[in-house]
N, CA, C and O atoms as a GROMACS GRO file, in nm:
protein
  428
    1MET      N    1  -1.064 -10.185  -0.416
    1MET     CA    2  -1.095 -10.298  -0.468
    1MET      C    3  -1.159 -10.408  -0.372
    1MET      O    4  -1.111 -10.431  -0.261
    2HIS      N    5  -1.267 -10.473  -0.419
    2HIS     CA    6  -1.374 -10.523  -0.350
    2HIS      C    7  -1.378 -10.656  -0.382
    2HIS      O    8  -1.388 -10.678  -0.503
    3ASP      N    9  -1.370 -10.787  -0.283
    3ASP     CA   10  -1.369 -10.878  -0.312
    3ASP      C   11  -1.483 -10.957  -0.245
    3ASP      O   12  -1.474 -10.966  -0.123
    4PRO      N   13  -1.608 -11.026  -0.316
    4PRO     CA   14  -1.722 -11.037  -0.245
    4PRO      C   15  -1.723 -11.163  -0.153
    4PRO      O   16  -1.808 -11.185  -0.066
    5ASP      N   17  -1.604 -11.252  -0.188
    5ASP     CA   18  -1.598 -11.360  -0.129
    5ASP      C   19  -1.550 -11.304   0.041
    5ASP      O   20  -1.587 -11.371   0.137
    6MET      N   21  -1.482 -11.200   0.057
    6MET     CA   22  -1.433 -11.146   0.153
    6MET      C   23  -1.538 -11.074   0.271
    6MET      O   24  -1.521 -11.056   0.392
    7GLY      N   25  -1.645 -11.045   0.186
    7GLY     CA   26  -1.758 -10.976   0.261
    7GLY      C   27  -1.749 -10.834   0.239
    7GLY      O   28  -1.656 -10.769   0.190
    8GLU      N   29  -1.872 -10.794   0.289
    8GLU     CA   30  -1.908 -10.616   0.255
    8GLU      C   31  -1.783 -10.546   0.339
    8GLU      O   32  -1.707 -10.464   0.288
    9GLY      N   33  -1.776 -10.585   0.455
    9GLY     CA   34  -1.674 -10.501   0.543
    9GLY      C   35  -1.532 -10.523   0.513
    9GLY      O   36  -1.448 -10.486   0.596
   10VAL      N   37  -1.497 -10.578   0.405
   10VAL     CA   38  -1.328 -10.560   0.380
   10VAL      C   39  -1.320 -10.527   0.234
   10VAL      O   40  -1.410 -10.543   0.152
   11ALA      N   41  -1.185 -10.471   0.209
   11ALA     CA   42  -1.189 -10.401   0.061
   11ALA      C   43  -1.017 -10.398   0.075
   11ALA      O   44  -0.957 -10.397   0.183
   12TRP      N   45  -0.956 -10.396  -0.055
   12TRP     CA   46  -0.848 -10.369  -0.081
   12TRP      C   47  -0.801 -10.234  -0.118
   12TRP      O   48  -0.865 -10.177  -0.206
   13LEU      N   49  -0.703 -10.176  -0.069
   13LEU     CA   50  -0.653 -10.045  -0.155
   13LEU      C   51  -0.525 -10.111  -0.215
   13LEU      O   52  -0.445 -10.168  -0.140
   14GLN      N   53  -0.504 -10.104  -0.355
   14GLN     CA   54  -0.409 -10.152  -0.418
   14GLN      C   55  -0.339 -10.021  -0.520
   14GLN      O   56  -0.412  -9.953  -0.592
   15SER      N   57  -0.204 -10.002  -0.516
   15SER     CA   58  -0.113  -9.899  -0.578
   15SER      C   59  -0.156  -9.907  -0.724
   15SER      O   60  -0.172 -10.024  -0.756
   16LEU      N   61  -0.176  -9.840  -0.801
   16LEU     CA   62  -0.168  -9.856  -0.948
   16LEU      C   63  -0.012  -9.853  -1.008
   16LEU      O   64   0.023  -9.911  -1.110
   17ASP      N   65   0.059  -9.786  -0.936
   17ASP     CA   66   0.201  -9.789  -0.986
   17ASP      C   67   0.307  -9.911  -0.938
   17ASP      O   68   0.404  -9.958  -0.997
   18ASP      N   69   0.252  -9.940  -0.814
   18ASP     CA   70   0.307 -10.085  -0.806
   18ASP      C   71   0.219 -10.201  -0.746
   18ASP      O   72   0.203 -10.211  -0.625
   19PRO      N   73   0.173 -10.270  -0.819
   19PRO     CA   74   0.057 -10.363  -0.786
   19PRO      C   75   0.131 -10.447  -0.643
   19PRO      O   76   0.053 -10.517  -0.579
   20ALA      N   77   0.237 -10.443  -0.606
   20ALA     CA   78   0.285 -10.532  -0.527
   20ALA      C   79   0.238 -10.456  -0.374
   20ALA      O   80   0.237 -10.516  -0.266
   21LEU      N   81   0.204 -10.329  -0.393
   21LEU     CA   82   0.178 -10.262  -0.284
   21LEU      C   83   0.015 -10.237  -0.235
   21LEU      O   84  -0.054 -10.153  -0.294
   22CYS      N   85  -0.026 -10.299  -0.149
   22CYS     CA   86  -0.154 -10.316  -0.099
   22CYS      C   87  -0.190 -10.336   0.024
   22CYS      O   88  -0.131 -10.415   0.097
   23PHE      N   89  -0.304 -10.257   0.066
   23PHE     CA   90  -0.329 -10.261   0.210
   23PHE      C   91  -0.491 -10.326   0.225
   23PHE      O   92  -0.579 -10.293   0.146
   24VAL      N   93  -0.514 -10.422   0.340
   24VAL     CA   94  -0.648 -10.438   0.377
   24VAL      C   95  -0.717 -10.324   0.434
   24VAL      O   96  -0.671 -10.257   0.526
   25LEU      N   97  -0.839 -10.302   0.372
   25LEU     CA   98  -0.915 -10.188   0.438
   25LEU      C   99  -1.047 -10.279   0.524
   25LEU      O  100  -1.103 -10.378   0.476
   26VAL      N  101  -1.074 -10.226   0.639
   26VAL     CA  102  -1.200 -10.279   0.717
   26VAL      C  103  -1.302 -10.178   0.715
   26VAL      O  104  -1.249 -10.067   0.722
   27ASN      N  105  -1.431 -10.173   0.708
   27ASN     CA  106  -1.517 -10.114   0.739
   27ASN      C  107  -1.538 -10.061   0.903
   27ASN      O  108  -1.568 -10.154   0.979
   28PRO      N  109  -1.527  -9.944   0.959
   28PRO     CA  110  -1.477  -9.944   1.104
   28PRO      C  111  -1.631  -9.975   1.180
   28PRO      O  112  -1.640 -10.005   1.299
   29GLN      N  113  -1.749  -9.961   1.089
   29GLN     CA  114  -1.856 -10.048   1.180
   29GLN      C  115  -1.868 -10.184   1.232
   29GLN      O  116  -1.926 -10.227   1.332
   30ALA      N  117  -1.780 -10.259   1.118
   30ALA     CA  118  -1.740 -10.391   1.175
   30ALA      C  119  -1.673 -10.435   1.303
   30ALA      O  120  -1.687 -10.540   1.365
   31VAL      N  121  -1.589 -10.322   1.329
   31VAL     CA  122  -1.494 -10.334   1.419
   31VAL      C  123  -1.507 -10.272   1.536
   31VAL      O  124  -1.463 -10.325   1.638
   32GLN      N  125  -1.580 -10.131   1.540
   32GLN     CA  126  -1.594 -10.041   1.635
   32GLN      C  127  -1.743  -9.962   1.583
   32GLN      O  128  -1.740  -9.854   1.524
   33PRO      N  129  -1.859 -10.027   1.613
   33PRO     CA  130  -1.991  -9.973   1.577
   33PRO      C  131  -2.002  -9.824   1.634
   33PRO      O  132  -2.076  -9.743   1.579
   34LEU      N  133  -1.938  -9.797   1.727
   34LEU     CA  134  -1.963  -9.649   1.796
   34LEU      C  135  -1.890  -9.556   1.735
   34LEU      O  136  -1.913  -9.439   1.766
   35TYR      N  137  -1.783  -9.586   1.633
   35TYR     CA  138  -1.677  -9.525   1.573
   35TYR      C  139  -1.741  -9.412   1.502
   35TYR      O  140  -1.809  -9.438   1.403
   36GLN      N  141  -1.724  -9.275   1.546
   36GLN     CA  142  -1.763  -9.164   1.450
   36GLN      C  143  -1.667  -9.058   1.450
   36GLN      O  144  -1.689  -8.962   1.523
   37PRO      N  145  -1.550  -9.060   1.370
   37PRO     CA  146  -1.465  -8.971   1.391
   37PRO      C  147  -1.506  -8.816   1.311
   37PRO      O  148  -1.586  -8.792   1.220
   38GLU      N  149  -1.434  -8.748   1.372
   38GLU     CA  150  -1.453  -8.600   1.326
   38GLU      C  151  -1.325  -8.570   1.258
   38GLU      O  152  -1.211  -8.574   1.306
   39TYR      N  153  -1.364  -8.538   1.133
   39TYR     CA  154  -1.249  -8.478   1.002
   39TYR      C  155  -1.219  -8.392   1.043
   39TYR      O  156  -1.295  -8.316   1.105
   40PRO      N  157  -1.058  -8.366   1.016
   40PRO     CA  158  -0.990  -8.238   1.027
   40PRO      C  159  -1.051  -8.168   0.900
   40PRO      O  160  -1.092  -8.217   0.795
   41ASP      N  161  -1.044  -8.006   0.953
   41ASP     CA  162  -1.078  -7.908   0.844
   41ASP      C  163  -0.994  -7.928   0.740
   41ASP      O  164  -0.879  -7.969   0.760
   42GLY      N  165  -1.040  -7.902   0.615
   42GLY     CA  166  -0.977  -7.886   0.487
   42GLY      C  167  -0.982  -8.019   0.415
   42GLY      O  168  -0.925  -8.033   0.307
   43LEU      N  169  -1.067  -8.141   0.489
   43LEU     CA  170  -1.060  -8.251   0.382
   43LEU      C  171  -1.130  -8.222   0.282
   43LEU      O  172  -1.104  -8.312   0.202
   44ASP      N  173  -1.223  -8.134   0.223
   44ASP     CA  174  -1.283  -8.119   0.116
   44ASP      C  175  -1.154  -8.091   0.014
   44ASP      O  176  -1.158  -8.131  -0.102
   45LYS      N  177  -1.070  -8.039   0.053
   45LYS     CA  178  -0.932  -7.978  -0.024
   45LYS      C  179  -0.888  -8.107  -0.085
   45LYS      O  180  -0.872  -8.120  -0.206
   46LEU      N  181  -0.865  -8.218   0.015
   46LEU     CA  182  -0.792  -8.322  -0.019
   46LEU      C  183  -0.848  -8.441  -0.123
   46LEU      O  184  -0.779  -8.506  -0.202
   47VAL      N  185  -1.014  -8.453  -0.099
   47VAL     CA  186  -1.086  -8.541  -0.150
   47VAL      C  187  -1.223  -8.474  -0.193
   47VAL      O  188  -1.313  -8.549  -0.231
   48GLY      N  189  -1.243  -8.338  -0.188
   48GLY     CA  190  -1.336  -8.302  -0.290
   48GLY      C  191  -1.470  -8.280  -0.200
   48GLY      O  192  -1.472  -8.334  -0.089
   49GLU      N  193  -1.560  -8.219  -0.233
   49GLU     CA  194  -1.674  -8.187  -0.138
   49GLU      C  195  -1.793  -8.314  -0.180
   49GLU      O  196  -1.793  -8.374  -0.288
   50GLY      N  197  -1.863  -8.329  -0.100
   50GLY     CA  198  -1.962  -8.442  -0.098
   50GLY      C  199  -1.928  -8.523   0.020
   50GLY      O  200  -1.842  -8.505   0.107
   51ASP      N  201  -2.020  -8.624   0.002
   51ASP     CA  202  -2.013  -8.756   0.094
   51ASP      C  203  -1.890  -8.864   0.089
   51ASP      O  204  -1.846  -8.907  -0.017
   52VAL      N  205  -1.847  -8.897   0.201
   52VAL     CA  206  -1.687  -8.954   0.206
   52VAL      C  207  -1.744  -9.072   0.273
   52VAL      O  208  -1.858  -9.074   0.321
   53GLU      N  209  -1.668  -9.161   0.275
   53GLU     CA  210  -1.658  -9.311   0.323
   53GLU      C  211  -1.543  -9.339   0.390
   53GLU      O  212  -1.441  -9.322   0.324
   54CYS      N  213  -1.524  -9.389   0.533
   54CYS     CA  214  -1.435  -9.406   0.623
   54CYS      C  215  -1.399  -9.566   0.617
   54CYS      O  216  -1.487  -9.650   0.635
   55TRP      N  217  -1.266  -9.601   0.592
   55TRP     CA  218  -1.219  -9.730   0.599
   55TRP      C  219  -1.102  -9.741   0.710
   55TRP      O  220  -1.034  -9.642   0.738
   56LEU      N  221  -1.086  -9.838   0.757
   56LEU     CA  222  -0.959  -9.852   0.868
   56LEU      C  223  -0.856  -9.933   0.798
   56LEU      O  224  -0.904 -10.028   0.735
   57ILE      N  225  -0.711  -9.918   0.793
   57ILE     CA  226  -0.610  -9.998   0.764
   57ILE      C  227  -0.598 -10.107   0.853
   57ILE      O  228  -0.614 -10.083   0.973
   58ALA      N  229  -0.568 -10.239   0.810
   58ALA     CA  230  -0.560 -10.348   0.900
   58ALA      C  231  -0.419 -10.405   0.881
   58ALA      O  232  -0.362 -10.424   0.773
   59VAL      N  233  -0.374 -10.428   0.993
   59VAL     CA  234  -0.274 -10.512   0.984
   59VAL      C  235  -0.278 -10.670   1.027
   59VAL      O  236  -0.274 -10.696   1.147
   60ILE      N  237  -0.285 -10.759   0.944
   60ILE     CA  238  -0.332 -10.903   0.943
   60ILE      C  239  -0.187 -10.983   0.983
   60ILE      O  240  -0.086 -10.987   0.912
   61ARG      N  241  -0.204 -11.046   1.122
   61ARG     CA  242  -0.096 -11.102   1.171
   61ARG      C  243  -0.101 -11.259   1.144
   61ARG      O  244  -0.212 -11.305   1.118
   62GLU      N  245  -0.017 -11.324   1.147
   62GLU     CA  246  -0.001 -11.459   1.127
   62GLU      C  247  -0.121 -11.525   1.222
   62GLU      O  248  -0.214 -11.594   1.179
   63GLU      N  249  -0.100 -11.491   1.354
   63GLU     CA  250  -0.194 -11.522   1.479
   63GLU      C  251  -0.303 -11.420   1.426
   63GLU      O  252  -0.279 -11.299   1.428
   64PHE      N  253  -0.420 -11.470   1.379
   64PHE     CA  254  -0.511 -11.363   1.328
   64PHE      C  255  -0.578 -11.274   1.442
   64PHE      O  256  -0.604 -11.155   1.425
   65THR      N  257  -0.605 -11.348   1.565
   65THR     CA  258  -0.638 -11.291   1.692
   65THR      C  259  -0.548 -11.153   1.722
   65THR      O  260  -0.594 -11.054   1.778
   66LYS      N  261  -0.421 -11.167   1.677
   66LYS     CA  262  -0.345 -11.048   1.716
   66LYS      C  263  -0.347 -10.941   1.590
   66LYS      O  264  -0.260 -10.854   1.584
   67SER      N  265  -0.446 -10.951   1.496
   67SER     CA  266  -0.456 -10.850   1.424
   67SER      C  267  -0.497 -10.724   1.462
   67SER      O  268  -0.579 -10.717   1.554
   68THR      N  269  -0.449 -10.605   1.403
   68THR     CA  270  -0.532 -10.482   1.457
   68THR      C  271  -0.564 -10.381   1.340
   68THR      O  272  -0.500 -10.384   1.234
   69VAL      N  273  -0.651 -10.305   1.362
   69VAL     CA  274  -0.681 -10.188   1.290
   69VAL      C  275  -0.620 -10.059   1.350
   69VAL      O  276  -0.587 -10.050   1.468
   70ASN      N  277  -0.608  -9.947   1.247
   70ASN     CA  278  -0.555  -9.801   1.284
   70ASN      C  279  -0.693  -9.726   1.316
   70ASN      O  280  -0.758  -9.702   1.214
   71LEU      N  281  -0.739  -9.693   1.412
   71LEU     CA  282  -0.866  -9.592   1.437
   71LEU      C  283  -0.825  -9.449   1.441
   71LEU      O  284  -0.908  -9.358   1.439
   72LYS      N  285  -0.683  -9.428   1.446
   72LYS     CA  286  -0.623  -9.281   1.474
   72LYS      C  287  -0.626  -9.217   1.322
   72LYS      O  288  -0.659  -9.103   1.291
   73SER      N  289  -0.590  -9.306   1.251
   73SER     CA  290  -0.548  -9.239   1.085
   73SER      C  291  -0.661  -9.323   0.960
   73SER      O  292  -0.610  -9.387   0.868
   74PRO      N  293  -0.789  -9.314   0.971
   74PRO     CA  294  -0.866  -9.376   0.871
   74PRO      C  295  -0.817  -9.311   0.721
   74PRO      O  296  -0.760  -9.205   0.698
   75VAL      N  297  -0.856  -9.404   0.643
   75VAL     CA  298  -0.846  -9.393   0.504
   75VAL      C  299  -0.972  -9.308   0.479
   75VAL      O  300  -1.070  -9.368   0.523
   76VAL      N  301  -1.007  -9.171   0.415
   76VAL     CA  302  -1.121  -9.157   0.359
   76VAL      C  303  -1.147  -9.119   0.231
   76VAL      O  304  -1.082  -9.035   0.170
   77ILE      N  305  -1.247  -9.185   0.185
   77ILE     CA  306  -1.273  -9.180   0.011
   77ILE      C  307  -1.411  -9.098  -0.025
   77ILE      O  308  -1.511  -9.100   0.047
   78ASN      N  309  -1.403  -9.043  -0.118
   78ASN     CA  310  -1.510  -8.970  -0.173
   78ASN      C  311  -1.518  -9.045  -0.325
   78ASN      O  312  -1.430  -9.039  -0.410
   79TRP      N  313  -1.644  -9.115  -0.337
   79TRP     CA  314  -1.646  -9.201  -0.441
   79TRP      C  315  -1.693  -9.133  -0.556
   79TRP      O  316  -1.690  -9.191  -0.665
   80GLU      N  317  -1.747  -8.990  -0.544
   80GLU     CA  318  -1.799  -8.902  -0.652
   80GLU      C  319  -1.675  -8.872  -0.704
   80GLU      O  320  -1.662  -8.893  -0.824
   81THR      N  321  -1.573  -8.824  -0.640
   81THR     CA  322  -1.453  -8.751  -0.709
   81THR      C  323  -1.342  -8.872  -0.730
   81THR      O  324  -1.243  -8.834  -0.793
   82GLY      N  325  -1.342  -8.984  -0.697
   82GLY     CA  326  -1.245  -9.090  -0.672
   82GLY      C  327  -1.136  -9.059  -0.605
   82GLY      O  328  -1.038  -9.124  -0.645
   83LEU      N  329  -1.110  -8.972  -0.505
   83LEU     CA  330  -1.006  -8.934  -0.443
   83LEU      C  331  -1.017  -8.975  -0.273
   83LEU      O  332  -1.120  -8.978  -0.206
   84GLY      N  333  -0.890  -9.004  -0.233
   84GLY     CA  334  -0.914  -9.048  -0.083
   84GLY      C  335  -0.768  -9.004  -0.035
   84GLY      O  336  -0.663  -8.985  -0.097
   85ALA      N  337  -0.802  -8.996   0.096
   85ALA     CA  338  -0.654  -8.961   0.182
   85ALA      C  339  -0.668  -9.012   0.304
   85ALA      O  340  -0.777  -9.021   0.360
   86GLN      N  341  -0.537  -9.057   0.363
   86GLN     CA  342  -0.548  -9.109   0.520
   86GLN      C  343  -0.549  -8.982   0.600
   86GLN      O  344  -0.476  -8.889   0.564
   87VAL      N  345  -0.629  -8.970   0.711
   87VAL     CA  346  -0.621  -8.870   0.748
   87VAL      C  347  -0.568  -8.875   0.908
   87VAL      O  348  -0.595  -8.981   0.965
   88LEU      N  349  -0.514  -8.799   0.970
   88LEU     CA  350  -0.499  -8.805   1.148
   88LEU      C  351  -0.578  -8.714   1.195
   88LEU      O  352  -0.584  -8.593   1.171
   89LEU      N  353  -0.663  -8.808   1.294
   89LEU     CA  354  -0.775  -8.767   1.392
   89LEU      C  355  -0.714  -8.696   1.497
   89LEU      O  356  -0.603  -8.734   1.534
   90ASP      N  357  -0.776  -8.583   1.561
   90ASP     CA  358  -0.734  -8.504   1.680
   90ASP      C  359  -0.785  -8.588   1.803
   90ASP      O  360  -0.748  -8.566   1.918
   91GLY      N  361  -0.882  -8.696   1.764
   91GLY     CA  362  -0.943  -8.766   1.887
   91GLY      C  363  -0.863  -8.886   1.960
   91GLY      O  364  -0.804  -8.962   1.882
   92ASP      N  365  -0.853  -8.912   2.088
   92ASP     CA  366  -0.793  -9.017   2.145
   92ASP      C  367  -0.830  -9.151   2.077
   92ASP      O  368  -0.908  -9.229   2.131
   93TYR      N  369  -0.773  -9.174   1.964
   93TYR     CA  370  -0.795  -9.318   1.912
   93TYR      C  371  -0.690  -9.404   1.914
   93TYR      O  372  -0.583  -9.346   1.894
   94PRO      N  373  -0.681  -9.534   1.932
   94PRO     CA  374  -0.544  -9.599   1.904
   94PRO      C  375  -0.515  -9.624   1.760
   94PRO      O  376  -0.592  -9.633   1.665
   95VAL      N  377  -0.381  -9.633   1.765
   95VAL     CA  378  -0.346  -9.661   1.626
   95VAL      C  379  -0.335  -9.811   1.627
   95VAL      O  380  -0.325  -9.856   1.513
   96ARG      N  381  -0.334  -9.920   1.746
   96ARG     CA  382  -0.336 -10.065   1.721
   96ARG      C  383  -0.470 -10.103   1.778
   96ARG      O  384  -0.451 -10.155   1.888
   97HIS      N  385  -0.569 -10.098   1.753
   97HIS     CA  386  -0.690 -10.157   1.832
   97HIS      C  387  -0.717 -10.304   1.755
   97HIS      O  388  -0.700 -10.330   1.636
   98PRO      N  389  -0.758 -10.375   1.846
   98PRO     CA  390  -0.758 -10.525   1.786
   98PRO      C  391  -0.893 -10.546   1.692
   98PRO      O  392  -1.002 -10.500   1.725
   99LEU      N  393  -0.874 -10.608   1.595
   99LEU     CA  394  -0.940 -10.625   1.498
   99LEU      C  395  -1.056 -10.703   1.550
   99LEU      O  396  -1.172 -10.660   1.540
  100VAL      N  397  -1.026 -10.815   1.605
  100VAL     CA  398  -1.124 -10.916   1.674
  100VAL      C  399  -1.134 -10.909   1.828
  100VAL      O  400  -1.034 -10.957   1.882
  101GLU      N  401  -1.205 -10.874   1.892
  101GLU     CA  402  -1.232 -10.883   2.047
  101GLU      C  403  -1.234 -11.013   2.082
  101GLU      O  404  -1.322 -11.086   2.037
  102GLU      N  405  -1.128 -11.068   2.178
  102GLU     CA  406  -1.119 -11.191   2.231
  102GLU      C  407  -1.232 -11.228   2.340
  102GLU      O  408  -1.251 -11.167   2.445
  103ALA      N  409  -1.297 -11.331   2.297
  103ALA     CA  410  -1.446 -11.352   2.398
  103ALA      C  411  -1.397 -11.366   2.540
  103ALA      O  412  -1.287 -11.418   2.559
  104GLU      N  413  -1.454 -11.332   2.622
  104GLU     CA  414  -1.426 -11.341   2.797
  104GLU      C  415  -1.466 -11.459   2.810
  104GLU      O  416  -1.536 -11.510   2.722
  105GLY      N  417  -1.431 -11.529   2.926
  105GLY     CA  418  -1.490 -11.650   2.978
  105GLY      C  419  -1.475 -11.754   2.925
  105GLY      O  420  -1.492 -11.860   2.985
  106LEU      N  421  -1.438 -11.744   2.796
  106LEU     CA  422  -1.436 -11.890   2.697
  106LEU      C  423  -1.303 -11.972   2.753
  106LEU      O  424  -1.208 -11.917   2.807
  107CYS      N  425  -1.316 -12.104   2.729
  107CYS     CA  426  -1.211 -12.220   2.749
  107CYS      C  427  -1.107 -12.199   2.654
  107CYS      O  428  -1.012 -12.277   2.648
   0.00000   0.00000   0.00000
């Protein structure tokens, strides 16, 4: 689901079976512009062939500056097939990358 009030870089992944189960997804380009994951072989068997879109699961903390995203296991969605999967990447990506980089040198 997408909420226009949240901006283009944020979406919700909500369970159809249990509406209380919901994840905040963040567009990786908003967090790490150089993020270019190489997907594992067999991804097309999970989500179908065609173009896919990558999203990161965010953990939003009470103190927002401590919020993180998972760069190691993105959610990959194929909008043509309506299928998605969370995949584990081979690269050296952190599971807890800061959602917001703290500004250096500010008081």
